[in-house]
VEXDREN-2710 file (C-alpha; in Angstrom, 1 decimal):
% VEXDREN-2710
k/r/px/py/pz
1/UNK/47.3/-23.6/14.5
2/UNK/47.9/-22.5/10.9
3/UNK/47.5/-19.0/9.6
4/UNK/44.8/-20.1/7.2
5/UNK/42.7/-21.7/10.0
6/UNK/43.1/-18.7/12.2
7/UNK/41.9/-16.4/9.4
8/UNK/38.8/-18.7/8.8
9/UNK/38.0/-18.5/12.5
10/UNK/38.3/-14.7/12.5
11/UNK/36.0/-14.4/9.5
12/UNK/33.3/-16.8/10.8
13/UNK/30.5/-14.9/12.5
14/UNK/30.2/-15.5/16.2
15/UNK/26.9/-17.0/17.4
16/UNK/25.2/-14.4/19.6
17/UNK/22.3/-15.8/21.6
18/UNK/21.9/-12.7/23.8
19/UNK/19.0/-11.2/21.8
20/UNK/17.2/-14.5/21.9
21/UNK/17.7/-14.6/25.7
22/UNK/16.1/-11.2/25.8
23/UNK/13.1/-12.5/23.8
24/UNK/12.8/-15.4/26.3
25/UNK/12.5/-12.8/29.1
26/UNK/9.2/-11.6/27.5
27/UNK/7.7/-14.9/28.5
28/UNK/7.6/-13.5/32.0
29/UNK/4.7/-11.3/30.9
30/UNK/2.7/-14.5/30.5
31/UNK/4.3/-16.4/33.4
32/UNK/1.1/-18.1/34.5
33/UNK/0.4/-19.5/31.1
34/UNK/4.0/-20.5/30.6
35/UNK/4.2/-22.1/34.0
36/UNK/1.1/-24.1/33.4
37/UNK/2.5/-25.3/30.0
38/UNK/5.7/-26.6/31.6
39/UNK/3.8/-28.3/34.5
40/UNK/1.7/-30.1/31.8
41/UNK/4.9/-31.0/30.0
42/UNK/6.4/-32.6/33.2
43/UNK/3.2/-34.6/33.8
44/UNK/3.0/-35.7/30.2
45/UNK/6.6/-36.8/30.2
46/UNK/6.2/-38.6/33.5
47/UNK/3.3/-40.6/32.0
48/UNK/5.4/-41.4/29.0
49/UNK/8.3/-42.6/31.1
50/UNK/6.0/-45.0/33.1
51/UNK/4.8/-46.8/29.9
52/UNK/8.0/-49.0/29.4
53/UNK/7.7/-50.3/32.9
54/UNK/4.1/-51.4/32.2
55/UNK/5.2/-53.0/29.0
56/UNK/7.8/-55.0/30.9
57/UNK/5.1/-56.1/33.4
58/UNK/2.8/-57.2/30.5
59/UNK/5.6/-59.2/28.7
60/UNK/6.8/-60.8/31.9
61/UNK/3.2/-61.7/32.7
62/UNK/2.8/-63.3/29.2
63/UNK/6.1/-65.2/29.7
64/UNK/5.1/-66.4/33.1
65/UNK/1.6/-67.5/31.8
66/UNK/3.3/-69.6/29.2
67/UNK/5.6/-71.0/31.9
68/UNK/2.7/-71.8/34.2
69/UNK/1.1/-74.0/31.6
70/UNK/4.4/-75.8/31.1
71/UNK/4.8/-76.3/34.9
72/UNK/1.5/-78.0/35.1
73/UNK/2.9/-80.7/32.9
74/UNK/6.1/-81.1/34.9
75/UNK/6.6/-83.8/37.5
76/UNK/8.8/-81.7/39.7
77/UNK/6.3/-78.8/40.2
78/UNK/7.8/-77.4/43.4
79/UNK/11.3/-77.0/41.9
80/UNK/9.7/-75.3/38.8
81/UNK/7.8/-72.9/41.0
82/UNK/11.0/-72.0/42.8
83/UNK/12.7/-71.3/39.5
84/UNK/9.7/-69.0/38.4
85/UNK/9.8/-67.3/41.8
86/UNK/6.1/-68.0/42.5
87/UNK/4.3/-69.4/45.5
88/UNK/1.7/-72.1/45.1
89/UNK/-1.1/-69.6/45.7
90/UNK/0.2/-67.3/43.0
91/UNK/0.5/-70.3/40.8
92/UNK/-3.1/-71.3/41.3
93/UNK/-4.4/-67.8/40.8
94/UNK/-2.4/-67.4/37.6
95/UNK/-3.7/-70.8/36.4
96/UNK/-7.3/-70.0/37.1
97/UNK/-7.2/-66.5/35.5
98/UNK/-4.1/-66.3/33.3
99/UNK/-5.3/-63.1/31.4
100/UNK/-6.1/-60.9/34.5
101/UNK/-2.6/-59.3/34.8
102/UNK/-2.6/-58.8/31.0
103/UNK/-5.9/-56.9/31.2
104/UNK/-4.6/-54.7/34.1
105/UNK/-1.4/-54.0/32.3
106/UNK/-3.0/-53.1/29.0
107/UNK/-5.6/-51.0/30.8
108/UNK/-3.0/-49.0/32.7
109/UNK/-1.1/-48.4/29.4
110/UNK/-4.2/-47.1/27.8
111/UNK/-5.0/-44.9/30.8
112/UNK/-1.5/-43.5/30.8
113/UNK/-1.8/-42.8/27.1
114/UNK/-5.0/-40.9/27.6
115/UNK/-3.4/-38.9/30.5
116/UNK/-0.3/-38.2/28.4
117/UNK/-2.5/-37.1/25.4
118/UNK/-4.4/-34.7/27.6
119/UNK/-1.3/-33.1/29.2
120/UNK/0.4/-33.1/25.8
121/UNK/-2.5/-31.1/24.4
122/UNK/-2.4/-28.7/27.4
123/UNK/1.4/-28.2/27.1
124/UNK/1.2/-27.6/23.3
125/UNK/-1.8/-25.2/23.5
126/UNK/-0.5/-23.2/26.5
127/UNK/3.0/-22.9/25.1
128/UNK/1.7/-21.7/21.8
129/UNK/-0.6/-19.2/23.6
130/UNK/2.4/-17.9/25.5
131/UNK/4.4/-17.7/22.2
132/UNK/1.6/-15.8/20.5
133/UNK/1.4/-13.3/23.4
134/UNK/5.1/-12.7/23.2
135/UNK/4.8/-12.2/19.4
136/UNK/1.9/-9.8/20.0
137/UNK/4.0/-7.7/22.5
138/UNK/7.1/-7.8/20.4
139/UNK/5.2/-6.8/17.2
140/UNK/3.5/-3.9/19.0
141/UNK/6.8/-2.8/20.6
142/UNK/8.5/-2.9/17.2
143/UNK/5.8/-1.0/15.4
144/UNK/5.8/1.6/18.2
145/UNK/9.6/2.0/17.9
146/UNK/9.4/2.3/14.1
147/UNK/6.8/5.1/14.6
148/UNK/9.1/6.9/17.0
149/UNK/12.3/6.6/15.1
150/UNK/13.4/9.8/13.4
151/UNK/13.4/10.6/9.7
152/UNK/17.2/10.1/9.5
153/UNK/16.7/6.4/10.5
154/UNK/14.1/5.8/7.8
155/UNK/16.4/7.6/5.3
156/UNK/19.1/5.0/6.0
157/UNK/16.8/1.9/6.1
158/UNK/14.6/0.4/3.4
159/UNK/10.9/-0.1/4.0
160/UNK/11.1/-3.7/2.8
161/UNK/13.7/-4.6/5.4
162/UNK/11.6/-3.1/8.2
163/UNK/8.6/-5.0/7.0
164/UNK/10.3/-8.3/7.0
165/UNK/11.5/-7.8/10.6
166/UNK/8.0/-6.9/11.8
167/UNK/6.6/-10.0/10.1
168/UNK/8.9/-12.9/9.2
169/UNK/11.5/-12.4/11.9
170/UNK/8.9/-12.1/14.7
171/UNK/7.2/-15.2/13.4
172/UNK/10.5/-17.2/13.6
173/UNK/11.0/-16.0/17.2
174/UNK/7.4/-17.0/18.0
175/UNK/7.9/-20.4/16.5
176/UNK/10.9/-21.1/18.8
177/UNK/9.2/-19.7/21.9
178/UNK/6.0/-21.5/21.2
179/UNK/7.4/-24.8/19.9
180/UNK/11.2/-25.1/19.9
181/UNK/11.7/-24.1/23.5
182/UNK/9.0/-26.5/24.6
183/UNK/10.6/-29.3/22.6
184/UNK/14.0/-28.4/24.1
185/UNK/12.7/-28.7/27.6
186/UNK/10.8/-31.9/26.8
187/UNK/13.9/-33.4/25.2
188/UNK/16.0/-32.5/28.2
189/UNK/13.5/-33.9/30.7
190/UNK/13.0/-37.0/28.7
191/UNK/16.7/-37.6/28.2
192/UNK/17.6/-37.1/31.9
193/UNK/14.7/-39.1/33.2
194/UNK/15.4/-41.9/30.8
195/UNK/19.1/-42.0/31.7
196/UNK/18.2/-42.3/35.4
197/UNK/15.7/-45.1/34.8
198/UNK/18.3/-46.9/32.5
199/UNK/20.9/-46.7/35.3
200/UNK/18.4/-48.1/37.8
201/UNK/17.3/-50.8/35.4
202/UNK/20.5/-52.1/34.0
203/UNK/23.8/-50.3/34.7
204/UNK/26.1/-52.5/32.6
205/UNK/23.9/-52.1/29.5
206/UNK/23.6/-48.3/30.2
207/UNK/27.3/-48.0/30.1
208/UNK/27.3/-49.6/26.6
209/UNK/25.0/-46.8/25.3
210/UNK/26.5/-43.9/27.2
211/UNK/29.5/-43.1/25.0
212/UNK/27.1/-42.5/22.1
213/UNK/25.5/-39.4/23.7
214/UNK/28.6/-37.1/23.8
215/UNK/29.1/-37.9/20.1
216/UNK/25.6/-36.9/19.2
217/UNK/25.7/-33.7/21.4
218/UNK/29.0/-32.7/19.8
219/UNK/27.5/-33.1/16.3
220/UNK/24.6/-30.8/17.3
221/UNK/26.9/-28.1/18.7
222/UNK/28.9/-28.1/15.5
223/UNK/25.8/-28.0/13.3
224/UNK/24.4/-25.2/15.4
225/UNK/27.5/-23.1/15.0
226/UNK/27.5/-23.7/11.2
227/UNK/23.8/-23.2/10.7
228/UNK/23.2/-19.8/12.3
229/UNK/25.3/-17.8/9.8
230/UNK/23.4/-19.6/7.0
231/UNK/20.1/-18.6/8.5
232/UNK/21.4/-15.0/8.8
233/UNK/22.1/-14.9/5.1
234/UNK/18.6/-16.3/4.4
235/UNK/17.0/-13.4/6.3
236/UNK/19.2/-10.9/4.5
237/UNK/18.3/-12.3/1.1
238/UNK/14.6/-12.5/2.1
239/UNK/14.8/-8.8/3.0
240/UNK/16.3/-7.9/-0.3
241/UNK/13.6/-9.7/-2.2
242/UNK/10.9/-8.2/-0.1
243/UNK/12.4/-4.7/-0.7
244/UNK/12.2/-5.2/-4.5
245/UNK/8.6/-6.4/-4.2
246/UNK/7.6/-3.5/-2.0
247/UNK/9.3/-0.9/-4.2
248/UNK/7.6/-2.3/-7.3
249/UNK/4.2/-2.4/-5.8
250/UNK/4.6/1.2/-4.6
251/UNK/5.9/2.4/-8.0
252/UNK/3.9/0.1/-10.3
253/UNK/2.7/3.1/-12.4
254/UNK/6.3/4.2/-13.0
255/UNK/7.3/0.6/-13.9
256/UNK/4.5/0.4/-16.5
257/UNK/5.1/4.0/-17.8
258/UNK/8.7/3.1/-18.6
259/UNK/7.9/-0.4/-19.9
260/UNK/10.3/-1.8/-17.3
261/UNK/8.3/-4.9/-16.4
262/UNK/10.9/-7.2/-17.9
263/UNK/13.8/-5.5/-16.2
264/UNK/12.1/-5.5/-12.8
265/UNK/11.1/-9.1/-13.3
266/UNK/14.8/-9.9/-13.8
267/UNK/15.7/-8.0/-10.6
268/UNK/13.1/-9.9/-8.6
269/UNK/14.1/-13.2/-10.2
270/UNK/17.8/-12.7/-9.3
271/UNK/16.8/-12.0/-5.7
272/UNK/14.5/-15.0/-5.6
273/UNK/17.3/-17.2/-7.1
274/UNK/19.8/-16.0/-4.4
275/UNK/17.2/-16.7/-1.7
276/UNK/16.5/-20.2/-3.1
277/UNK/20.2/-21.1/-3.3
278/UNK/20.7/-20.0/0.3
279/UNK/17.7/-22.0/1.5
280/UNK/19.0/-25.0/-0.4
281/UNK/22.4/-24.6/1.3
282/UNK/20.6/-24.7/4.7
283/UNK/18.6/-27.8/3.6
284/UNK/21.8/-29.5/2.4
285/UNK/23.4/-28.9/5.8
286/UNK/20.5/-30.4/7.7
287/UNK/20.0/-33.2/5.2
288/UNK/23.5/-34.3/6.2
289/UNK/22.8/-33.9/9.9
290/UNK/19.8/-36.2/10.3
291/UNK/21.3/-39.3/8.6
292/UNK/24.4/-38.9/10.8
293/UNK/22.2/-38.8/13.9
294/UNK/20.3/-41.9/12.8
295/UNK/23.6/-43.6/12.2
296/UNK/24.7/-42.9/15.7
297/UNK/21.4/-44.1/17.0
298/UNK/21.5/-47.3/15.1
299/UNK/25.0/-48.0/16.4
300/UNK/23.7/-47.6/19.9
301/UNK/20.8/-49.9/19.1
302/UNK/23.1/-52.5/17.7
303/UNK/25.2/-52.5/20.8
304/UNK/22.2/-53.0/23.0
305/UNK/20.9/-55.9/20.9
306/UNK/24.3/-57.6/21.1
307/UNK/25.0/-57.1/24.8
308/UNK/21.4/-57.4/25.9
309/UNK/21.0/-60.7/24.0
310/UNK/24.0/-62.0/25.8
311/UNK/22.4/-61.1/29.2
312/UNK/19.2/-62.9/28.2
313/UNK/21.1/-66.0/27.3
314/UNK/22.9/-65.8/30.6
315/UNK/19.6/-65.6/32.4
316/UNK/20.4/-62.2/34.0
317/UNK/17.9/-60.2/31.9
318/UNK/14.2/-61.1/31.3
319/UNK/12.5/-60.5/27.9
320/UNK/10.3/-57.9/29.5
321/UNK/13.2/-56.0/31.0
322/UNK/15.1/-56.1/27.7
323/UNK/12.0/-54.7/25.9
324/UNK/11.7/-52.0/28.6
325/UNK/15.4/-51.1/28.1
326/UNK/14.9/-50.9/24.3
327/UNK/11.9/-48.6/24.7
328/UNK/13.9/-46.4/27.1
329/UNK/16.7/-46.4/24.5
330/UNK/14.2/-44.9/22.0
331/UNK/13.4/-42.3/24.5
332/UNK/17.1/-41.3/24.4
333/UNK/17.5/-41.2/20.6
334/UNK/14.1/-39.6/20.0
335/UNK/15.0/-36.3/21.8
336/UNK/18.4/-36.5/20.1
337/UNK/16.6/-36.6/16.8
338/UNK/14.4/-33.7/17.9
339/UNK/17.5/-31.6/18.6
340/UNK/18.0/-31.3/14.8
341/UNK/14.7/-29.6/14.5
342/UNK/15.3/-27.6/17.7
343/UNK/18.8/-26.4/16.5
344/UNK/17.2/-25.2/13.2
345/UNK/14.5/-23.3/15.0
346/UNK/16.9/-21.9/17.6
347/UNK/19.4/-20.7/15.0
348/UNK/16.7/-19.0/12.9
349/UNK/15.2/-17.4/16.1
350/UNK/18.6/-16.2/17.3
351/UNK/19.2/-14.5/13.9
352/UNK/15.7/-13.0/13.8
353/UNK/15.9/-11.8/17.5
354/UNK/19.1/-10.0/16.7
355/UNK/17.6/-8.3/13.7
356/UNK/14.5/-7.3/15.8
357/UNK/16.5/-5.9/18.6
358/UNK/18.7/-3.9/16.2
359/UNK/15.6/-1.8/15.6
360/UNK/14.3/-1.9/19.2
361/UNK/17.8/-0.7/20.5
362/UNK/18.3/1.8/17.7
363/UNK/19.0/5.3/19.1
364/UNK/16.4/7.9/18.2
365/UNK/18.0/11.0/16.8
366/UNK/14.9/13.0/17.7
367/UNK/13.4/12.3/21.1
368/UNK/12.1/14.1/24.2
369/UNK/15.0/15.2/26.4
370/UNK/14.8/14.3/30.1
371/UNK/12.7/17.0/31.7
372/UNK/11.1/18.1/28.5
373/UNK/7.8/20.0/29.1
374/UNK/4.7/20.3/27.0
375/UNK/4.7/23.4/24.8
376/UNK/1.8/25.7/25.9
377/UNK/-0.5/27.4/23.4
378/UNK/1.8/29.5/21.2
379/UNK/1.5/32.8/19.4
380/UNK/3.6/31.5/16.5
381/UNK/6.9/33.3/16.6
382/UNK/9.7/31.2/15.0
383/UNK/13.3/32.1/15.2
384/UNK/16.3/30.4/13.5
385/UNK/19.5/31.3/15.4
386/UNK/22.6/30.4/13.5
387/UNK/21.2/27.1/12.5
388/UNK/23.4/24.5/10.7
389/UNK/22.3/21.1/9.6
390/UNK/23.8/18.0/7.9
391/UNK/22.2/14.6/7.4
392/UNK/23.6/11.6/9.3
393/UNK/26.5/10.1/7.6
394/UNK/27.1/13.2/5.4
395/UNK/30.1/15.5/5.8
396/UNK/28.6/18.3/3.7
397/UNK/26.3/20.7/5.5
398/UNK/22.8/21.3/4.0
399/UNK/22.3/24.5/6.0
400/UNK/24.9/26.9/7.3
401/UNK/24.5/29.9/9.7
402/UNK/20.8/30.3/8.9
403/UNK/19.2/33.1/11.0
404/UNK/15.8/34.8/10.7
405/UNK/12.8/35.6/12.8
406/UNK/9.2/35.0/11.6
407/UNK/6.7/37.1/13.6
408/UNK/3.3/35.6/14.6
409/UNK/0.9/35.8/11.6
410/UNK/3.6/36.3/9.0
411/UNK/3.7/34.4/5.8
412/UNK/7.3/33.4/4.9
413/UNK/8.1/32.2/1.4
414/UNK/11.2/30.1/0.9
415/UNK/12.9/30.2/-2.5
416/UNK/16.0/28.7/-4.0
417/UNK/17.4/26.4/-6.5
418/UNK/17.1/22.6/-6.1
419/UNK/19.3/21.4/-3.3
420/UNK/19.5/24.9/-1.7
421/UNK/18.0/23.7/1.6
422/UNK/14.4/24.8/1.3
423/UNK/12.9/21.5/2.5
424/UNK/15.4/21.2/5.3
425/UNK/14.2/24.4/6.8
426/UNK/10.6/23.3/7.1
427/UNK/11.7/19.8/8.2
428/UNK/13.6/21.3/11.2
429/UNK/10.6/23.4/12.5
430/UNK/8.5/20.3/13.6
431/UNK/11.7/18.4/14.5
432/UNK/11.6/15.8/11.8
433/UNK/15.4/16.3/12.2
434/UNK/17.4/18.1/14.9
435/UNK/19.8/20.9/14.1
436/UNK/23.5/20.1/13.9
437/UNK/24.4/23.5/15.4
438/UNK/22.5/26.6/16.5
439/UNK/18.9/26.5/17.7
440/UNK/15.3/26.9/16.7
441/UNK/13.0/28.9/19.0
442/UNK/9.2/28.9/19.0
443/UNK/7.9/31.7/21.2
444/UNK/11.3/31.9/22.7
445/UNK/11.5/28.3/23.6
446/UNK/14.1/25.9/22.1
447/UNK/12.1/23.2/20.3
448/UNK/14.5/20.6/21.8
449/UNK/13.4/21.5/25.3
450/UNK/9.7/20.7/24.7
451/UNK/8.0/17.4/24.0
452/UNK/7.8/16.5/20.3
453/UNK/4.1/15.7/20.4
454/UNK/3.1/19.0/22.0
455/UNK/5.2/20.8/19.3
456/UNK/3.8/19.0/16.3
457/UNK/0.2/19.3/17.6
458/UNK/0.4/23.0/17.0
459/UNK/2.0/22.7/13.5
460/UNK/-0.1/22.0/10.4
461/UNK/2.0/20.3/7.7
462/UNK/1.2/19.6/4.0
463/UNK/4.2/17.9/2.4
464/UNK/5.0/17.9/-1.3
465/UNK/4.5/14.2/-1.5
466/UNK/0.8/13.6/-0.5
467/UNK/0.1/10.5/1.5
468/UNK/-3.4/9.3/2.2
469/UNK/-4.4/6.2/4.1
470/UNK/-6.8/3.4/3.4
471/UNK/-10.2/4.4/4.7
472/UNK/-12.8/7.1/3.8
473/UNK/-12.3/10.7/2.8
474/UNK/-13.7/11.7/6.3
475/UNK/-11.1/9.5/8.0
476/UNK/-8.3/11.1/6.1
477/UNK/-9.3/14.6/6.8
478/UNK/-9.8/13.8/10.5
479/UNK/-6.5/11.9/10.7
480/UNK/-5.0/14.3/13.2
481/UNK/-8.3/14.8/15.1
482/UNK/-10.4/11.6/15.0
483/UNK/-12.9/13.2/17.4
484/UNK/-13.7/16.1/15.0
485/UNK/-17.3/16.7/14.2
486/UNK/-18.8/16.4/10.7
487/UNK/-19.3/20.2/10.7
488/UNK/-15.6/20.8/11.5
489/UNK/-14.5/18.3/8.8
490/UNK/-16.7/20.0/6.2
491/UNK/-15.4/23.4/7.2
492/UNK/-11.8/22.3/6.7
493/UNK/-12.7/20.8/3.3
494/UNK/-14.4/24.0/2.2
495/UNK/-11.4/26.0/3.2
496/UNK/-9.2/23.7/1.2
497/UNK/-11.5/23.9/-1.8
498/UNK/-12.3/20.2/-1.5
499/UNK/-15.9/20.2/-0.4
500/UNK/-17.4/20.5/-3.9
501/UNK/-15.6/17.5/-5.5
502/UNK/-16.2/15.4/-2.3
503/UNK/-20.0/15.9/-2.4
504/UNK/-19.9/15.1/-6.1
505/UNK/-19.0/11.4/-5.2
506/UNK/-22.0/9.2/-4.6
507/UNK/-20.9/8.5/-1.0
508/UNK/-19.6/12.0/-0.3
509/UNK/-17.3/12.1/2.7
510/UNK/-17.8/8.3/3.2
511/UNK/-16.1/7.6/-0.2
512/UNK/-13.4/5.0/0.2
513/UNK/-9.9/6.1/-0.6
514/UNK/-7.8/3.5/-2.3
515/UNK/-4.3/2.5/-1.2
516/UNK/-2.1/5.7/-1.1
517/UNK/-5.1/7.6/-2.5
518/UNK/-5.0/6.0/-5.9
519/UNK/-8.7/6.6/-6.5
520/UNK/-8.2/10.4/-6.4
521/UNK/-6.5/12.7/-8.7
522/UNK/-3.3/14.5/-7.7
523/UNK/-5.1/17.8/-7.1
524/UNK/-7.8/16.1/-5.1
525/UNK/-5.3/14.3/-2.9
526/UNK/-3.5/17.6/-2.3
527/UNK/-6.7/19.4/-1.2
528/UNK/-7.6/16.5/1.1
529/UNK/-4.1/16.9/2.7
530/UNK/-4.5/20.6/3.1
531/UNK/-7.9/20.1/4.8
532/UNK/-6.3/17.5/7.1
533/UNK/-3.7/20.1/8.2
534/UNK/-6.3/22.9/8.6
535/UNK/-8.5/20.8/10.8
536/UNK/-5.8/21.0/13.5
537/UNK/-6.3/24.8/13.6
538/UNK/-2.5/25.1/13.9
539/UNK/-0.6/28.2/15.0
540/UNK/2.1/27.4/12.5
541/UNK/1.4/26.3/9.0
542/UNK/4.0/24.5/6.8
543/UNK/3.2/24.1/3.1
544/UNK/5.8/22.4/1.0
545/UNK/4.9/23.4/-2.5
546/UNK/1.3/22.4/-1.6
547/UNK/-0.4/23.8/-4.6
548/UNK/2.0/22.3/-7.2
549/UNK/-0.5/19.5/-8.1
550/UNK/-3.6/21.6/-8.7
551/UNK/-4.7/23.6/-11.7
552/UNK/-4.8/27.4/-11.9
553/UNK/-8.5/27.8/-10.9
554/UNK/-8.2/25.4/-8.0
555/UNK/-5.0/27.1/-6.8
556/UNK/-6.8/30.4/-6.8
557/UNK/-9.6/29.0/-4.6
558/UNK/-7.0/27.5/-2.3
559/UNK/-4.9/30.7/-2.1
560/UNK/-8.0/32.7/-1.3
561/UNK/-9.0/30.3/1.5
562/UNK/-5.4/30.2/2.8
563/UNK/-5.2/33.9/2.8
564/UNK/-8.1/34.0/5.3
565/UNK/-6.9/31.1/7.3
566/UNK/-3.3/32.3/7.5
567/UNK/-4.4/35.4/9.4
568/UNK/-3.0/35.1/12.9
569/UNK/-0.9/32.1/11.9
570/UNK/2.8/31.9/11.0
571/UNK/3.1/30.2/7.6
572/UNK/6.1/28.8/5.8
573/UNK/5.6/28.2/2.1
574/UNK/7.8/26.5/-0.4
575/UNK/6.2/27.5/-3.7
576/UNK/7.0/27.9/-7.4
577/UNK/3.9/30.1/-8.1
578/UNK/4.2/33.9/-8.3
579/UNK/1.0/34.6/-6.3
580/UNK/2.4/33.1/-3.1
581/UNK/5.7/35.0/-3.3
582/UNK/4.0/38.4/-4.1
583/UNK/1.7/38.1/-1.1
584/UNK/4.4/36.9/1.4
585/UNK/5.4/39.1/4.3
586/UNK/8.9/37.8/4.1
587/UNK/10.8/36.0/1.4
588/UNK/13.9/33.9/2.2
589/UNK/16.3/33.4/-0.7
590/UNK/18.6/30.4/-0.3
591/UNK/21.7/29.5/-2.1
592/UNK/23.9/26.5/-1.2
593/UNK/22.4/26.3/2.3
594/UNK/22.7/29.9/3.2
595/UNK/20.3/32.8/3.3
596/UNK/21.6/35.3/0.7
597/UNK/18.7/37.7/0.8
598/UNK/15.4/38.3/2.7
599/UNK/12.7/40.8/2.5
600/UNK/9.5/41.5/0.5
601/UNK/9.1/41.1/-3.2
602/UNK/9.5/44.8/-4.1
603/UNK/12.8/45.0/-2.1
604/UNK/14.3/41.8/-3.4
605/UNK/13.6/42.4/-7.1
606/UNK/15.8/45.5/-6.8
607/UNK/18.5/44.3/-4.3
608/UNK/19.0/40.5/-5.0
609/UNK/20.4/39.3/-8.3
610/UNK/19.6/35.7/-7.4
611/UNK/16.0/36.5/-6.5
612/UNK/15.6/38.4/-9.7
613/UNK/17.0/35.5/-11.7
614/UNK/14.6/33.0/-9.9
615/UNK/11.7/35.4/-10.5
616/UNK/12.5/35.6/-14.2
617/UNK/13.3/31.9/-14.9
618/UNK/10.8/30.1/-12.7
619/UNK/8.0/32.4/-11.6
620/UNK/7.3/34.7/-14.4
621/UNK/6.2/31.6/-16.5
622/UNK/3.1/31.4/-14.2
623/UNK/2.2/35.0/-15.0
624/UNK/2.4/34.3/-18.7
625/UNK/0.3/31.2/-18.2
626/UNK/-2.3/33.1/-16.3
627/UNK/-2.4/35.9/-19.0
628/UNK/-2.8/33.3/-21.8
629/UNK/-5.5/31.7/-19.8
630/UNK/-7.4/35.0/-19.4
631/UNK/-7.0/35.8/-23.1
632/UNK/-8.4/32.4/-24.1
633/UNK/-11.4/33.0/-21.9
634/UNK/-12.0/36.5/-23.4
635/UNK/-11.8/35.1/-26.9
636/UNK/-14.4/32.5/-26.1
END
């Protein structure tokens, strides 16, 4: 073997059908429906295999009927009957009612056609039902896994790629399990049953056709190996196009604001062209396959016509038997033709199953450890003990040797320049990520030793990027506690300074919220998110710059409400406003992932140069803004 051919074989992706076999195992969950579908398939195929024999009987009956009329006119009637293989009684019966066998034969053919149609419907319906149930289970399993996967996994994977696997890839697996697999079994049963009947009918003529079958099977194996990598590229390019679409829909305001419609249209068009070219490449491959298969089938048919015609002339084969053989021959080449469609579906399903199980088998960086227990009701003490953290795939640490203790009821403000690690600290408390080194303790318990759900149930979180869900304002406030009463929801909204603007809507708390909260202003969305967190009545409160999107007056309302609600709760606040820092019990000053100073405002303004610089450059602007605002009000 040449070096070039060896290199090509090394570069060619190997066909991996193991994920598809795992998907097939899911049919066991619907084994009664699946079993019924394949029993119906066997009965339907059996009825189909019986039809050519009835066709032979009808044709032979017609030929004999013609012969009977000719025998009547012959002088040597006895010799003619012997040649026909008929007794005198049979001759008389056929002469008196020549169409009776024809009626019976046609009736049986129609009966078997009806039976076959009923069982074919049953097999198709039940198989599709089983496939839909598998898709249902797989789709739910995939969604549940995506929900459980840690933030680090979502950081590394695009939303559009996850969406295409939960929709298009599962649909391709379903099509194979609901259609392709059934056709595969049907083709196999029909092929084996037909070969057995051909051997029993006419062995010499069967031997003429037999060499064609290995050629056809070899062609399908070659095309199967070639087509699967092509389908893998189709799914990749489809994911790329879907990602561009998803990003543009999510950021449509940004696209319009920067007048980038033409540029984004070009990106999408390039992805669509790449997808189209890849799909054309797949079509070109299969457009070549089917004519080759039909050529092989026609060669087999030609051979049967030649050798079968010779047997008819020799008197060793009747016209009815020849017609039966020809029909059975179609039953051989028909499943071979189906294999082209089956290979396409199986190749697509194998690629899609592999992509689905890549997610289902993905390790979760943040998961409950074996033996993890539920976190009991906590007081709210939070301790960072020499914590270090780096993102997956990054060699540079985001946090290094971070240590501090937040006592129950304390408000901890976190300050630092962009990239100093502020958000990383608050992301580690609810275990959005796990520490790389060190440990985080809540009431003296390592957060990795308790269940994730019990930990997060006692932490109220308002992130900098506010996300609301399609539904009503009431639904969004009660997102963490769907069973909350109307009074509890209203109390949380009042505490977050949201009640007044909510009741200003015609539908009040039943006002629909557009996708991602587009029908609300930034400040309104922020206050809904705060109310959502407060409704949990958490022992630990995490606010990631939660008042950055509201005006001064609204912030003042929120700060007053939070001041009351933070009593008895441990609160972590990332803020750029002077009021939060001045009222904090503890201020952490971060620089390049390390705590360089901590204490109260009065202490740090004297002892920390970095804090004093942040205070002057970022925070004092708010004081000037507030002063100007008051002066403007006094002038009015």
